[in-house]
C-alpha positions in Angstrom: -5.9 -26.4 -7.5 -6.7 -24.6 -4.4 -8.1 -26.8 -1.6 -10.2 -25.3 1.2 -11.4 -28.5 2.5 -12.2 -28.0 6.2 -11.8 -24.3 6.1 -14.6 -22.1 7.2 -15.1 -18.6 5.4 -17.4 -15.7 6.5 -18.2 -13.5 3.6 -20.2 -10.3 4.5 -22.8 -9.0 1.8 -22.8 -12.3 0.0 -26.4 -12.7 -0.9 -25.7 -11.6 -4.5 -23.0 -10.0 -6.8 -19.2 -10.1 -5.8 -19.9 -11.5 -2.4 -22.0 -14.3 -3.8 -19.4 -15.3 -6.4 -16.7 -15.4 -3.7 -18.7 -17.4 -1.4 -19.7 -20.0 -4.1 -16.1 -20.1 -5.2 -14.9 -20.9 -1.6 -17.5 -23.5 -1.3 -16.6 -25.1 -4.5 -12.9 -25.4 -3.3 -14.3 -27.2 -0.2 -14.8 -24.6 2.3 -18.0 -24.3 4.6 -19.4 -20.9 4.1 -21.3 -18.5 6.1 -23.3 -16.2 3.9 -24.1 -12.8 5.5 -26.9 -10.5 4.4 -28.4 -7.3 5.7 -32.0 -7.5 4.2 -32.1 -9.6 1.2 -33.1 -12.9 2.8 -34.6 -14.3 -0.2 -31.3 -14.2 -2.3 -29.3 -15.2 0.9 -31.5 -18.3 1.1 -30.9 -19.0 -2.6 -27.2 -18.7 -2.5 -27.1 -21.1 0.5 -29.2 -23.6 -1.5 -27.1 -23.3 -4.6 -23.9 -24.0 -2.3 -25.5 -27.1 -0.7 -26.4 -28.3 -4.0 -22.9 -28.3 -4.8 -22.2 -30.4 -2.0 -20.7 -27.9 0.6 -22.3 -26.7 3.8 -23.5 -23.1 4.2 -25.6 -21.0 6.4 -27.2 -17.7 6.0 -26.9 -15.2 8.9 -28.6 -11.8 8.9 -26.6 -8.8 10.2 -25.9 -5.3 9.5 -22.0 -4.7 9.5 -22.5 -1.2 10.7 -23.5 -2.7 14.1 -20.7 -4.3 16.2 -23.2 -6.3 18.0 -24.5 -7.9 14.8 -20.8 -8.6 13.7 -20.1 -10.4 17.1 -23.2 -12.5 16.4 -22.2 -13.1 13.0 -18.7 -14.4 14.0 -20.2 -16.5 17.1 -22.6 -18.0 14.9 -20.0 -19.2 12.5 -18.0 -20.6 15.4 -20.9 -22.3 17.0 -21.9 -24.0 13.6 -18.6 -24.8 12.2 -16.1 -24.7 15.2 -13.7 -22.2 13.6 -13.0 -19.3 11.2 -10.4 -19.5 8.7 -11.2 -16.8 6.1 -13.1 -13.5 6.4 -14.1 -11.3 3.5 -15.2 -7.8 4.1 -17.3 -7.1 1.1 -20.6 -5.6 2.4 -21.0 -2.0 1.1 -23.4 0.5 -0.1 -22.9 2.6 -3.2 -24.1 6.3 -3.6 -22.7 7.6 -7.2 -23.9 9.8 -9.8 -23.9 12.6 -7.1 -21.7 15.7 -6.9 -20.2 16.1 -3.3 -21.9 19.5 -2.9 -25.3 17.6 -3.1 -24.4 14.9 -0.6 -26.7 14.9 2.4 -25.7 14.3 6.1 -28.0 11.2 6.2 -26.2 9.8 3.0 -22.8 10.5 4.3 -23.5 8.9 7.8 -25.0 5.8 6.0 -22.1 5.3 3.6 -19.3 5.7 6.1 -21.3 3.6 8.7 -21.5 0.5 6.3 -18.3 1.1 4.2 -15.8 2.5 6.7 -17.1 1.4 10.0 -18.4 -1.9 8.9 -15.3 -2.7 7.1 -12.9 -1.7 10.0 -14.9 -3.8 12.6 -15.3 -6.8 10.2 -11.6 -6.9 9.7 -10.8 -6.1 13.5 -13.3 -8.6 14.8 -12.3 -11.1 12.3 -8.8 -10.7 13.2 -9.6 -11.8 16.8 -11.3 -15.0 15.9 -9.5 -16.2 12.7 -7.3 -19.2 13.1 -3.6 -18.7 12.8 -2.5 -18.9 9.3 -5.9 -17.5 8.2 -6.8 -14.9 5.5 -8.5 -11.6 5.6 -9.9 -9.8 2.5 -11.2 -6.5 2.0 -13.2 -5.7 -1.3 -12.4 -2.1 -2.2 -13.1 -0.1 -5.2 -11.3 2.0 -8.0 -13.1 4.9 -6.6 -11.0 4.7 -3.6 -7.6 5.1 -5.5 -8.6 7.7 -8.2 -10.8 10.7 -8.4 -14.0 10.1 -10.2 -16.6 13.0 -10.6 -20.0 12.2 -8.8 -18.4 9.2 -6.9 -16.7 11.4 -4.1 -18.8 10.2 -1.4 -18.6 6.4 -2.3 -14.7 6.6 -2.9 -14.1 8.5 0.3 -16.0 6.0 2.3 -14.0 3.1 0.7 -10.5 4.7 1.2 -10.4 4.0 5.0 -10.6 0.2 4.4 -7.2 0.2 2.7 -5.5 1.9 5.5 -7.0 -0.7 7.9 -5.7 -3.4 5.7 -2.1 -2.1 5.6 -1.9 -1.5 9.4 -3.8 -4.8 10.4 -1.4 -6.9 8.1 1.5 -5.6 10.2 -0.1 -5.9 13.6 -1.2 -9.6 13.1 1.5 -10.9 10.7 3.2 -12.6 13.5 0.4 -15.2 13.5 0.9 -15.8 9.8 -2.4 -14.2 8.9 -2.6 -12.3 5.7 -4.5 -9.2 5.0 -5.1 -7.9 1.6 -7.4 -5.8 -0.5 -9.0 -6.5 -4.1 -9.7 -3.4 -5.9 -12.3 -3.9 -8.7 -13.5 -1.5 -11.2 -16.9 -1.6 -12.5 -18.3 -5.1 -12.2 -21.5 -6.3 -14.2 -24.1 -7.8 -12.0 -23.0 -6.0 -8.9 -23.6 -2.9 -7.0 -25.2 -0.2 -9.2 -24.5 -2.4 -12.3 -27.1 -5.1 -11.0 -29.3 -5.7 -13.8 -27.4 -3.5 -16.4 -27.5 -4.6 -20.0 -25.1 -4.2 -22.9 -27.5 -1.6 -24.4 -27.3 0.7 -21.2 -25.4 4.0 -21.9 -23.6 3.6 -18.4 -22.6 0.0 -19.4 -21.2 1.0 -22.6 -19.2 3.9 -21.2 -17.7 1.7 -18.5 -17.0 -1.2 -21.0 -14.0 0.7 -22.6 -11.3 -1.7 -21.2 -7.8 -2.6 -22.6 -8.6 -6.2 -22.0 -11.7 -7.5 -23.7 -13.9 -4.3 -24.1 -16.1 -5.4 -21.2 -16.9 -4.5 -17.7 -15.6 -6.9 -14.9 -17.7 -9.9 -13.8 -18.0 -11.3 -10.2 -16.0 -14.3 -11.4 -13.0 -11.9 -12.2 -13.1 -10.8 -8.5 -13.6 -14.3 -7.2 -10.6 -15.5 -9.2 -8.4 -12.9 -7.3 -9.9 -13.9 -3.9 -9.2 -17.5 -4.6 -5.5 -16.5 -5.2 -5.3 -14.6 -1.8 -6.6 -17.5 0.1 -4.5 -20.0 -1.6 -1.2 -21.3 -0.8 0.3 -19.3 -3.6 -0.3 -16.1 -1.6 1.3 -17.4 1.7 3.9 -14.5 1.8 1.5 -11.7 0.4 0.2 -9.4 2.8 -0.7 -5.7 3.3 -1.2 -5.3 -0.4 -3.8 -4.6 -2.9 -4.6 -6.1 -6.3 -6.2 -4.1 -9.0 -8.8 -6.0 -10.9 -9.8 -3.6 -13.7 -9.2 -5.0 -17.1 -6.0 -3.0 -17.6 -7.2 0.3 -16.3 -5.0 2.0 -13.8 -7.7 3.4 -11.7 
């Protein structure tokens, strides 16, 4: 079993969905966790309470990942509270789907790239500066970044940049035995645009056609992959991506 006792994990966008599942998983493995949120203070507080109820320590820190000042404050708060940072998960993102490229507005473009591209870049860059030698950096990407999906062009384009960041950063900081990897989930029930979706929804049914199990992914599926990447089993795995998509290729 993975043992993260004494480790400190910072997970952006972890008030709910995939980020919450990863934060809870790491806490369950012994880590102290920094729950980051942008505007959902209520769910962030609930996530912290649930983690503490399980016996781990956690704090919630508000911060917009598109702001480098907020990211500096996020990491400094983690160090001030727990003394170190061992794991950084760049999960925060915003989805704009169901929109053809020709209908995308400049405002939507700027917001998507500010959070998904700039936010990821500087979460990983700043995380690399503070994470302990032997630490772990993770990026939660999307299958829209590796395949062409009609009406998801804006979202997919904004998620591509993070994959490049991961590949280059893994080479730049590998000498410190820090691994940098990506997880690429497909549609995940209870996360993003699928928050609140029910099996009766047409979009749910359309996306539940999977070779494995005939279902959408779950936050737990992504947390399983995250646990692998932060475990000793992945000591020599860096600069790569793991597709978590129920057998689909993109």
